[in-house]
C-alpha positions as CSV (number, residue, x, y, z in Angstrom):
1,L,110.0,75.7,108.8
2,K,110.4,73.6,111.7
3,P,109.2,75.3,114.8
4,E,112.2,75.7,116.5
5,E,113.2,77.8,113.5
6,F,110.9,80.5,114.1
7,Q,110.2,80.4,117.8
8,G,111.0,83.7,119.9
9,G,110.1,86.0,117.0
10,S,107.5,88.5,116.7
11,F,107.4,89.2,113.0
12,T,107.8,87.2,109.8
13,I,108.4,88.4,106.3
14,S,107.3,85.8,103.6
15,N,108.7,86.7,99.9
16,L,107.3,84.8,97.2
17,G,107.9,87.3,94.4
18,M,111.3,85.5,93.9
19,Y,108.9,82.6,92.0
20,G,106.5,85.3,90.2
21,I,104.1,85.4,92.6
22,T,102.2,89.0,92.3
23,S,100.3,88.7,95.8
24,F,99.3,86.5,98.2
25,S,97.7,86.2,101.9
26,A,100.3,84.6,104.2
27,I,99.1,83.0,107.3
28,I,100.8,83.9,110.6
29,N,102.5,81.6,112.6
30,P,102.1,81.3,116.2
31,P,103.8,83.1,118.5
32,H,104.3,85.5,115.9
33,S,102.0,88.7,115.9
34,A,102.2,89.9,112.2
35,I,103.5,88.1,108.6
36,L,104.3,90.6,105.6
37,S,103.6,89.2,102.5
38,V,106.0,90.5,99.7
39,G,104.9,89.8,96.3
40,T,107.1,90.4,92.7
41,T,107.2,93.7,90.7
42,E,105.3,94.1,87.8
43,P,105.1,97.0,85.1
44,R,101.9,99.0,85.2
45,L,100.9,102.2,83.2
46,V,100.2,105.4,85.0
47,L,99.2,108.8,83.6
48,D,102.0,111.1,83.5
49,E,101.7,114.8,82.2
50,A,104.9,115.5,82.0
51,S,105.8,112.8,79.5
52,E,105.0,113.0,75.6
53,K,102.7,110.1,75.3
54,G,101.0,111.2,78.9
55,F,101.8,107.9,80.5
56,K,104.6,106.1,81.9
57,S,105.8,102.5,82.8
58,V,106.4,101.9,86.3
59,D,107.2,98.9,88.5
60,V,104.6,98.1,91.0
61,M,105.2,96.0,94.1
62,S,102.2,94.4,96.3
63,V,102.5,93.7,99.9
64,Q,99.9,92.3,102.4
65,L,100.3,92.5,106.2
66,S,98.4,89.7,108.0
67,A,98.2,90.6,111.6
68,D,96.6,89.0,114.9
69,H,94.4,91.7,116.0
70,R,94.5,90.7,120.0
71,V,98.1,92.0,119.5
72,V,98.3,94.6,116.6
73,D,95.5,96.9,116.2
74,G,94.4,97.6,112.6
75,A,95.7,101.4,112.5
76,T,98.8,100.6,113.9
77,G,99.3,98.1,111.0
78,A,98.0,100.7,108.4
79,Q,100.7,103.2,110.0
80,F,103.4,100.5,109.6
81,L,102.5,100.1,105.8
82,K,102.5,103.6,105.2
83,A,105.9,103.9,106.7
84,F,107.2,100.8,104.9
85,K,106.0,102.2,101.5
86,G,107.4,105.7,102.2
87,Y,111.0,104.0,102.7
88,L,110.7,101.8,99.8
89,E,109.7,104.7,97.7
90,N,112.5,106.8,99.1
91,P,115.3,104.4,100.5
92,L,117.5,107.6,101.4
93,T,115.1,108.9,104.2
94,L,116.8,105.8,106.3
95,L,119.8,107.9,106.7
96,L,118.0,110.6,108.1
């Protein structure tokens, strides 16, 4: 991106999942305070006692938040990721 294409913002989302990248660390573009790196989904096996086999396959997506700690406290970033995870897992809560 050219500098004039991202000036005036405070937060960036970088998605490389569409290229099959599972996880990555994005670099913050000043003057932004944080950037969210979004990777692709990949199937993983998890325990499931309700299943006949004892496990099931689920799709897992990796995200990583890089934040400028002069602007965003680490605990605040963790709260953001917790809320983000909650909305992805239960999108109907966005309507409440």
